[in-house]
C-alpha positions as CSV (number, residue, x, y, z in Angstrom):
1,M,-118.1,98.4,153.1
2,H,-118.5,96.6,149.8
3,I,-118.9,92.8,149.5
4,D,-117.8,91.3,146.2
5,R,-120.2,88.8,144.8
6,Y,-118.8,86.8,141.9
7,T,-121.1,85.0,139.5
8,Q,-119.7,82.2,137.3
9,N,-121.4,82.1,134.0
10,R,-120.8,78.7,132.4
11,T,-121.8,78.0,128.8
12,Q,-122.7,74.6,127.7
13,A,-121.8,73.5,124.2
14,D,-124.8,72.8,121.9
15,N,-126.0,69.2,121.5
16,E,-123.6,68.1,124.2
17,K,-124.8,65.4,126.6
18,P,-123.3,64.4,129.9
19,L,-121.1,61.3,129.9
20,T,-120.3,58.6,132.3
21,A,-116.8,57.7,133.3
22,D,-116.7,55.0,130.6
23,G,-118.0,57.4,127.9
24,G,-121.7,56.5,127.9
25,E,-124.6,58.9,128.0
26,H,-126.5,59.4,131.3
27,S,-128.3,62.0,133.4
28,E,-126.4,64.5,135.4
29,D,-124.8,63.2,138.6
30,N,-125.0,65.3,141.8
31,V,-121.8,66.2,143.7
32,T,-122.3,67.7,147.2
33,V,-119.5,69.6,148.9
34,K,-120.3,71.2,152.3
35,C,-116.9,72.3,153.4
36,T,-116.6,76.1,153.8
37,T,-113.7,78.4,154.3
38,L,-114.3,81.6,156.2
39,C,-111.9,84.5,156.5
40,G,-111.9,88.2,157.4
41,D,-112.3,90.2,160.5
42,I,-114.6,87.6,162.1
43,R,-111.8,85.0,162.2
44,V,-109.7,84.9,165.4
45,G,-107.0,82.5,166.2
46,R,-106.0,79.7,163.9
47,S,-107.9,76.5,163.2
48,C,-106.7,73.2,161.8
49,G,-108.7,70.5,159.9
50,K,-108.2,67.0,158.5
51,T,-105.5,67.7,156.0
52,V,-102.6,65.2,155.7
53,L,-99.5,64.8,153.5
54,V,-99.8,61.8,151.1
55,D,-98.3,60.4,147.9
56,V,-100.4,59.9,144.8
57,Y,-99.6,57.9,141.7
58,L,-101.2,55.9,138.9
59,P,-101.6,52.2,139.4
60,N,-99.2,51.4,136.5
61,A,-96.5,53.9,137.6
62,P,-96.0,53.6,141.4
63,D,-92.4,54.9,141.1
64,K,-93.7,58.2,139.7
65,S,-95.6,59.3,142.7
66,M,-96.2,63.0,143.7
67,R,-96.4,64.3,147.2
68,V,-99.5,66.5,147.9
69,Y,-101.8,67.6,150.6
70,A,-105.2,65.8,150.9
71,A,-108.2,67.2,152.7
72,I,-110.3,64.4,154.4
73,D,-113.9,65.7,154.1
74,D,-116.8,63.5,155.1
75,Q,-119.3,66.2,154.0
76,S,-118.4,65.6,150.3
77,N,-120.0,62.6,148.6
78,R,-117.4,62.3,145.9
79,T,-113.6,62.5,145.8
80,L,-112.2,65.5,143.9
81,I,-108.8,66.5,142.5
82,T,-107.6,69.7,140.8
83,P,-106.9,70.1,137.1
84,E,-103.2,70.6,138.0
85,L,-103.0,67.1,139.4
86,F,-104.8,65.7,136.4
87,D,-102.2,67.3,134.1
88,D,-99.2,66.5,136.4
89,L,-100.1,62.8,136.5
90,G,-100.8,62.8,132.7
91,I,-104.4,61.7,133.1
92,Q,-106.7,62.2,130.1
93,G,-109.9,60.9,131.6
94,Q,-113.5,61.0,130.1
95,H,-115.5,64.2,130.0
96,A,-118.7,64.2,132.1
97,Q,-121.3,66.6,133.5
98,F,-122.2,67.0,137.2
99,N,-124.3,69.2,139.5
100,M,-122.2,70.7,142.2
101,S,-124.0,71.6,145.5
102,S,-122.1,73.6,148.0
103,C,-122.6,76.5,150.5
104,N,-122.2,78.8,147.4
105,G,-125.3,77.3,145.8
106,N,-125.8,74.9,142.9
107,S,-123.9,74.9,139.6
108,T,-123.4,72.6,136.6
109,M,-119.9,71.8,135.6
110,K,-118.2,69.9,132.8
111,C,-115.1,68.1,133.9
112,R,-112.9,65.1,133.5
113,V,-113.2,61.8,135.4
114,A,-110.2,59.6,136.2
115,N,-110.8,55.9,136.4
116,I,-108.3,55.0,139.1
117,I,-105.6,56.8,141.0
118,C,-103.7,55.5,144.1
119,V,-103.1,57.4,147.3
120,R,-100.5,56.3,149.9
121,S,-99.6,57.4,153.4
122,I,-96.1,58.9,153.6
123,D,-94.9,56.0,155.8
124,G,-96.0,53.6,153.1
125,K,-98.2,51.5,155.4
126,S,-101.6,52.4,153.9
127,T,-102.6,52.5,150.2
128,F,-106.1,53.2,148.7
129,E,-107.4,53.0,145.1
130,L,-109.7,56.0,144.3
131,Q,-112.1,55.2,141.5
132,D,-114.0,57.7,139.3
133,V,-112.3,60.7,140.7
134,I,-113.8,64.0,139.6
135,E,-111.9,67.1,138.4
136,C,-112.7,70.3,140.3
137,D,-110.8,73.6,140.1
138,S,-112.2,75.1,143.3
139,I,-110.7,72.9,146.1
140,P,-109.7,75.3,148.9
141,S,-105.9,75.2,149.5
142,E,-105.7,76.6,153.0
143,L,-102.1,75.8,154.2
144,P,-102.6,77.6,157.6
145,E,-105.2,74.9,158.4
146,I,-102.6,72.1,158.3
147,A,-101.3,70.9,161.7
148,T,-97.5,71.0,162.2
149,P,-95.3,69.5,165.0
150,E,-95.2,72.9,166.7
151,F,-98.9,72.9,167.2
152,A,-98.9,69.4,168.8
153,F,-96.0,70.2,171.0
154,A,-97.8,73.3,172.4
155,Y,-100.4,71.1,174.1
156,S,-99.5,68.5,176.7
157,H,-102.1,65.9,175.6
158,L,-100.7,66.1,172.0
159,H,-97.0,65.9,172.8
160,R,-96.6,62.3,171.8
161,I,-97.9,62.8,168.2
162,S,-95.6,65.8,167.4
163,S,-93.0,63.5,165.8
164,Y,-95.7,62.0,163.5
165,L,-96.7,65.3,162.0
166,P,-94.4,66.4,159.1
167,P,-93.3,70.0,158.9
168,L,-95.3,72.3,156.7
169,D,-94.1,72.5,153.1
170,P,-95.4,75.8,151.5
171,S,-94.5,74.6,148.0
172,I,-97.1,71.8,148.2
173,R,-100.8,72.6,147.7
174,V,-104.1,70.9,148.6
175,V,-105.0,69.2,145.4
176,L,-107.1,66.2,146.6
177,L,-110.3,66.2,148.6
178,A,-111.2,62.6,149.8
179,G,-115.0,62.3,150.0
180,R,-117.0,59.6,151.8
181,D,-117.2,57.4,148.7
182,I,-113.9,56.0,150.2
183,P,-115.2,55.3,153.7
184,E,-112.0,53.4,154.8
185,I,-110.0,56.7,154.5
186,H,-112.3,58.2,157.2
187,H,-111.9,55.4,159.7
188,V,-110.6,56.8,163.1
189,Q,-108.1,54.3,164.4
190,E,-107.2,56.3,167.5
191,Q,-108.3,59.6,169.1
192,I,-106.8,61.9,171.6
193,T,-108.9,64.6,173.3
194,G,-108.0,67.4,175.8
195,D,-109.9,69.8,178.0
196,K,-112.9,71.8,176.8
197,G,-112.0,74.1,173.9
198,E,-108.7,72.4,173.2
199,P,-107.9,70.8,169.9
200,F,-108.1,67.0,169.5
201,A,-106.2,64.6,167.3
202,Q,-107.3,61.6,165.2
203,R,-105.1,58.9,163.7
204,L,-106.5,58.0,160.2
205,A,-105.1,55.4,157.8
206,L,-103.3,58.2,156.0
207,G,-101.8,59.8,159.1
208,W,-102.4,61.9,162.1
209,A,-104.6,65.0,161.9
210,V,-105.3,67.8,164.5
211,I,-108.7,69.4,164.5
212,G,-109.8,72.6,166.2
213,E,-108.4,76.0,167.3
214,V,-104.7,75.6,167.9
215,C,-103.8,79.2,169.0
216,M,-103.3,79.4,172.8
217,G,-104.7,82.9,173.2
218,K,-107.4,82.6,170.5
219,I,-107.1,86.3,169.7
220,H,-104.4,88.2,167.8
221,A,-103.8,91.9,168.3
222,P,-103.3,93.9,165.1
223,N,-99.7,94.8,164.1
224,K,-100.6,98.4,163.7
225,I,-103.1,100.6,165.5
226,S,-104.1,104.0,164.1
227,V,-106.2,106.5,166.0
228,R,-107.3,109.8,164.5
229,K,-109.2,112.1,166.8
230,T,-109.7,115.9,166.5
231,H,-111.4,118.3,168.9
232,V,-112.1,121.8,167.6
233,L,-113.1,124.5,170.1
234,N,-115.7,127.1,169.5
235,D,-113.2,129.8,168.8
236,G,-111.6,127.7,166.0
237,R,-108.6,126.5,167.9
238,C,-107.8,122.8,168.0
239,T,-106.7,120.8,171.0
240,T,-103.4,119.0,171.3
241,F,-104.6,116.6,168.6
242,P,-103.7,117.7,165.0
243,L,-106.6,119.0,162.9
244,C,-108.2,116.4,160.7
245,E,-106.9,116.6,157.1
246,N,-110.5,116.2,155.8
247,N,-111.7,119.2,157.8
248,I,-114.0,121.4,155.6
249,E,-114.1,125.1,156.2
250,I,-116.5,127.5,154.3
251,I,-114.5,130.7,153.9
252,D,-117.0,132.9,152.0
253,L,-120.7,131.9,152.3
254,K,-122.6,133.3,149.4
255,D,-126.3,133.4,148.8
256,D,-126.0,131.4,145.5
257,I,-124.2,128.4,147.2
258,F,-127.4,126.3,147.0
259,I,-128.4,127.1,143.4
260,R,-129.7,124.1,141.5
261,T,-127.8,123.0,138.4
262,T,-128.5,120.4,135.6
263,N,-126.1,118.0,137.2
264,D,-127.7,117.9,140.6
265,N,-129.8,114.7,139.9
266,K,-127.1,112.9,137.9
267,V,-125.4,109.9,139.4
268,G,-121.8,110.8,140.2
269,L,-118.8,108.8,139.1
270,S,-117.6,106.1,141.4
271,V,-113.9,105.8,142.4
272,E,-113.4,103.0,139.8
273,D,-115.2,105.1,137.1
274,R,-112.7,107.9,137.7
275,Q,-109.8,105.5,137.7
276,F,-111.0,104.2,134.3
277,L,-111.3,107.6,132.7
278,S,-107.9,108.7,134.1
279,L,-106.4,105.5,132.5
280,M,-108.1,106.2,129.2
281,D,-107.1,109.9,129.2
282,T,-103.4,108.8,129.8
283,D,-103.0,105.7,127.7
284,F,-105.7,105.8,125.0
285,R,-103.6,106.7,121.9
286,K,-102.9,105.7,118.3
287,D,-100.3,103.0,117.8
288,D,-97.6,102.7,115.1
289,T,-100.2,101.5,112.6
290,G,-102.6,104.4,113.2
291,H,-105.1,102.3,115.2
292,W,-106.5,103.5,118.4
293,S,-105.2,101.4,121.3
294,A,-106.0,101.1,125.0
295,P,-104.8,98.9,127.8
296,L,-107.0,96.5,129.8
297,P,-108.2,98.5,132.8
298,F,-107.1,96.2,135.6
299,K,-108.1,96.9,139.2
300,Q,-105.2,98.0,141.4
301,P,-103.5,96.4,143.1
302,K,-103.8,93.5,140.6
303,P,-103.4,90.1,142.4
304,P,-101.3,87.3,140.8
305,I,-103.2,85.5,138.0
306,P,-102.9,81.7,137.7
307,N,-102.4,80.1,134.3
308,N,-105.8,78.6,133.3
309,R,-104.6,77.0,130.1
310,S,-106.0,73.5,131.0
311,Q,-109.4,75.0,131.6
312,A,-109.5,76.8,128.2
313,W,-108.1,73.7,126.4
314,K,-110.9,71.6,127.9
315,R,-113.6,74.1,126.8
316,A,-112.0,74.3,123.3
317,Q,-112.3,70.5,122.9
318,I,-116.0,70.7,124.0
319,L,-116.7,73.4,121.4
320,D,-114.8,71.4,118.8
321,T,-116.9,68.3,119.5
322,S,-120.1,70.4,119.3
323,L,-119.1,72.0,115.9
324,R,-118.3,68.6,114.5
325,K,-121.8,67.4,115.3
326,N,-123.5,70.4,113.7
327,Q,-122.2,71.3,110.2
328,T,-124.4,74.5,109.9
329,K,-123.1,75.9,113.2
330,R,-119.6,75.0,112.2
331,E,-119.8,76.9,108.9
332,H,-121.3,79.9,110.7
333,F,-118.5,79.9,113.3
334,M,-115.8,79.6,110.7
335,T,-117.3,82.5,108.7
336,F,-117.2,84.7,111.8
337,M,-113.7,83.7,112.7
338,E,-112.5,84.4,109.2
339,K,-113.7,88.0,109.6
340,V,-111.9,88.3,112.9
341,L,-108.6,86.9,111.6
342,N,-108.7,88.8,108.3
343,S,-109.3,92.1,110.1
344,G,-106.2,91.7,112.3
345,A,-108.3,91.5,115.5
346,A,-106.5,88.2,116.4
347,E,-103.1,86.8,115.7
348,I,-101.2,83.6,116.3
349,A,-99.9,83.8,119.9
350,P,-96.2,83.8,120.4
351,K,-94.7,81.5,123.0
352,V,-95.0,82.8,126.6
353,I,-91.4,83.2,127.8
354,S,-92.1,85.0,131.1
355,G,-94.9,86.8,132.8
356,E,-98.6,86.1,133.4
357,C,-101.1,85.0,130.8
358,W,-104.8,84.1,130.7
359,Y,-106.8,82.0,128.3
360,L,-110.4,82.9,127.3
361,P,-112.8,80.0,126.5
362,L,-114.5,80.6,123.2
363,F,-118.2,80.0,122.4
364,G,-120.9,81.1,120.0
365,V,-124.3,82.8,120.4
366,Y,-127.2,83.2,118.0
367,H,-129.5,86.2,117.9
368,H,-133.1,84.9,118.0
369,K,-133.9,86.9,114.9
370,K,-130.6,86.1,113.0
371,T,-130.4,82.3,113.0
372,D,-128.1,82.4,109.9
373,K,-125.4,84.3,111.7
374,I,-123.4,83.4,114.8
375,R,-121.4,85.7,117.0
376,G,-118.2,84.4,118.7
377,A,-117.9,85.5,122.3
378,F,-115.3,84.9,125.0
379,D,-116.2,83.6,128.4
380,S,-114.3,86.3,130.4
381,S,-116.4,85.3,133.5
382,A,-115.1,81.8,133.6
383,M,-113.6,81.1,137.1
384,Y,-110.3,79.3,137.7
385,G,-108.7,79.2,141.1
386,D,-111.3,81.7,142.4
387,V,-110.3,84.2,139.7
388,S,-111.9,85.3,136.4
389,L,-110.7,88.0,134.0
390,N,-113.8,90.1,134.5
391,N,-113.4,90.1,138.3
392,L,-110.0,91.8,137.8
393,L,-111.1,94.5,135.3
394,I,-112.8,97.8,135.9
395,S,-116.1,97.9,134.0
396,G,-115.9,101.6,133.5
397,P,-118.7,104.3,133.5
398,D,-121.9,104.0,131.6
399,L,-121.2,106.0,128.5
400,T,-124.3,104.8,126.6
401,N,-126.7,107.5,125.4
402,N,-130.3,107.5,126.6
403,L,-132.3,105.5,124.1
404,V,-135.5,107.4,124.5
405,G,-133.8,110.7,123.6
406,I,-132.2,109.1,120.5
407,L,-135.5,107.7,119.3
408,M,-137.4,111.0,119.9
409,R,-134.8,112.9,117.8
410,F,-134.8,110.2,115.2
411,R,-138.6,110.7,114.7
412,K,-138.4,114.5,114.9
413,N,-137.8,115.4,111.2
414,A,-138.9,114.0,107.8
415,I,-135.6,112.6,106.5
416,A,-134.1,109.9,108.7
417,I,-130.8,108.0,108.5
418,T,-129.5,104.9,110.4
419,G,-126.0,103.5,110.5
420,D,-124.0,100.8,112.1
421,I,-120.3,100.2,112.9
422,E,-119.4,96.6,112.1
423,Q,-117.7,94.7,114.9
424,M,-117.3,97.8,117.0
425,F,-115.4,96.2,119.9
426,Y,-112.8,94.8,117.5
427,Q,-112.1,98.2,116.1
428,F,-110.0,99.1,119.2
429,R,-106.7,97.5,119.7
430,V,-105.3,96.3,123.0
431,S,-101.9,97.5,124.2
432,N,-99.2,95.0,123.4
433,H,-98.2,94.3,127.0
434,H,-101.8,93.1,127.8
435,R,-102.5,90.8,124.8
436,D,-101.3,87.7,126.6
437,Y,-104.4,88.0,128.9
438,L,-106.6,87.4,125.8
439,R,-105.3,84.1,124.5
440,F,-107.6,81.4,123.1
441,F,-107.6,78.2,121.1
442,W,-108.8,77.9,117.5
443,H,-108.0,75.9,114.4
444,Q,-104.9,76.8,112.5
445,D,-105.6,79.0,109.5
446,N,-109.3,78.7,110.3
447,D,-109.2,75.3,108.8
448,F,-111.3,72.7,110.7
449,S,-109.1,69.9,109.5
450,K,-106.0,71.4,111.1
451,P,-105.3,71.2,114.9
452,L,-106.2,73.7,117.6
453,I,-103.4,76.2,118.2
454,E,-103.0,79.2,120.4
455,Y,-104.2,82.6,119.2
456,R,-104.5,85.9,121.1
457,M,-106.8,88.8,120.5
458,T,-105.2,92.1,119.5
459,S,-108.5,94.0,120.1
460,H,-110.9,94.4,122.9
461,V,-113.3,91.5,122.9
462,F,-117.0,90.8,123.2
463,G,-117.3,89.3,126.7
464,N,-115.0,91.7,128.7
465,T,-117.0,94.0,131.0
466,P,-115.0,97.1,130.1
467,S,-115.3,96.7,126.3
468,P,-118.5,98.8,125.9
469,A,-117.0,101.7,127.9
470,V,-113.7,101.4,125.9
471,A,-115.6,101.4,122.6
472,S,-117.8,104.3,123.5
473,Y,-114.9,106.3,124.8
474,G,-112.8,105.5,121.7
475,L,-115.6,106.3,119.2
476,R,-115.9,109.8,120.7
477,Q,-112.1,110.2,120.6
478,A,-112.2,109.4,116.9
479,V,-114.4,112.5,116.1
480,A,-112.8,114.8,118.7
481,T,-111.4,117.1,115.9
482,S,-114.4,116.7,113.5
483,D,-117.0,119.3,112.6
484,E,-119.6,120.1,115.2
485,D,-122.4,118.3,113.4
486,V,-120.4,115.1,113.1
487,R,-119.4,115.2,116.8
488,A,-123.0,115.8,117.8
489,F,-124.2,112.8,115.7
490,V,-121.6,110.4,117.1
491,C,-121.6,111.6,120.7
492,K,-125.4,112.1,121.1
493,D,-127.2,110.0,118.5
494,F,-125.3,106.7,118.7
495,Y,-126.6,103.9,120.9
496,V,-123.4,101.8,121.3
497,D,-122.7,101.0,117.6
498,D,-126.0,102.1,116.0
499,G,-126.5,105.7,114.9
500,L,-129.9,107.2,114.3
501,T,-130.8,110.8,113.5
502,S,-133.1,112.9,111.2
503,F,-133.0,116.1,109.1
504,T,-135.4,118.4,107.3
505,N,-133.9,117.8,103.9
506,K,-132.0,115.0,102.1
507,E,-129.0,117.1,101.2
508,Q,-128.1,117.6,104.9
509,A,-128.5,113.9,105.6
510,I,-126.3,112.8,102.7
511,D,-123.6,115.4,103.6
512,L,-123.5,114.1,107.3
513,V,-123.3,110.5,106.2
514,K,-120.3,111.2,103.9
515,K,-118.5,113.3,106.5
516,T,-119.0,110.8,109.3
517,Q,-117.7,107.9,107.1
518,N,-114.7,110.0,106.1
519,D,-113.8,111.2,109.6
520,L,-114.1,107.8,111.2
521,K,-111.8,106.3,108.5
522,T,-109.3,109.2,108.6
523,N,-109.1,109.6,112.4
524,G,-109.1,105.9,113.2
525,Q,-107.6,103.7,110.5
526,Y,-109.6,100.6,111.4
527,F,-112.9,102.5,111.0
528,N,-113.0,101.4,107.4
529,I,-116.7,100.6,107.5
530,I,-119.6,102.5,108.9
531,A,-122.4,100.8,107.1
532,F,-125.4,103.0,106.2
533,P,-128.3,101.5,104.3
534,N,-128.4,102.3,100.6
535,I,-131.4,104.5,101.1
536,I,-132.5,107.5,103.2
537,W,-136.0,107.2,104.5
538,Y,-138.7,109.9,104.3
539,F,-141.3,109.8,107.0
540,H,-144.7,110.9,105.7
541,S,-147.4,112.0,108.1
542,C,-149.8,114.7,108.9
543,C,-148.2,115.2,112.3
544,S,-144.6,116.6,112.2
545,F,-143.7,115.5,115.7
546,L,-145.0,111.9,115.7
547,P,-144.8,110.8,112.0
548,A,-146.3,107.5,110.9
549,Y,-144.3,104.6,109.6
550,T,-145.2,105.2,105.9
551,I,-141.8,105.4,104.2
552,V,-140.7,106.2,100.6
553,Y,-137.4,105.8,98.9
554,I,-135.6,109.2,98.4
555,H,-131.9,108.9,97.7
556,S,-128.9,106.5,97.7
557,C,-126.3,107.4,100.4
558,Q,-123.6,106.2,98.2
559,N,-124.3,108.6,95.3
């Protein structure tokens, strides 16, 4: 009933200009890919396309070839290869920027360009040089679409080519998409057709390919059929079918069953919201150091996660280039990272021995009113192999208080206070077994003259969709045993990390500030700062409910 729509947010480094394959600056090139893969209940049978087994190698190392599957796609105007093939062949390449147009829409991507690679048919009779090959991490690898000898042998008109089709090797993936910039690859040297609706075959320079539906019956029956049907008679007896387990019976109908309550118009929690709260109630606890810790709320069942190290490394180099060109931005970024590293929110990442890991591309954002301060953020929405970290995480319920109510209570009384929790997301640790999903690249010892090394976050990060819910949940947990006035302030008068409230006299305001600071520090060790301004403001007005903005200094909160 629900269709997932994934949006890839790509961040471009400041002052970065697109490059040509030889390193020069130029306007953005357009890459068009029209091939589409459909799956789901609408697919019946099995369809094959122009995918052949080939050998690829660098011109100067023909003896170090790799056997891969290549998709021959005349709807693509450029030839593409995956980042894995770039890395396996040891290609560095030049960085460039392209506009990608496909059935999913238009997007801008920064990628590497290989000058020349060679592709050879497995019989060694045909070899092609592919120039200016573009890196693309979203080439569909649909192994069921590859023709095998069994498919050809099933049709009489394709019998004679069955010996030319190699068996399917599931350990090999489709890592090359040959576009029409190499027209010789698309030349049809021979074609075999059958009756209407039957698959046909083409002999290309790189080998035979079978195109079309290859299943004889076209339709596959499901492996399991479930039918649940219940008939309930007027006297309450059921038929031979068992009674539905979701049957609802009202035993005692009372007059007050339809009484309205304050929760009637509130949006109920979704299934994922309930899963999030159940996970937090079970696993949100203090660790050995006294810090509050929570796991990453992965959706269940969690699919396998690919290793996107190459993507994060490329983005780290782009950020490094941008910071080298802009000294002011570099200083701001290093100041921010110094706070993160010194607070223990990040650590040098240990070597991955076994298990999954994920790398987060790092970038910086400026607030339009705070141009002297940058905030480091992690691109948790970056897609790699049709997967992003945010797509795998439950965002959690909206635990943010209503801003209108906070502001109305803030203006209610004469004495007003405001407070802010510094780097609120970083105050909550991530469980140890999930920290390898938060790896990133940064300069060793925060020294720009030293190389980029692997770090990993120990805290929930700015950029993960569940971080606001985790932080709001944790902030309320930190004052669960506090006095009622502290709990009311934190749970009702905080808008994410900003607290605002008002009192009738300054003594109450100062007392609440001190108790809140103490409780947050005591009940959550890392809450070492809740920054209140050095003054408490007094609203002066002739109207007690809507005071004017005339303010006078009353008292220092720190006295």
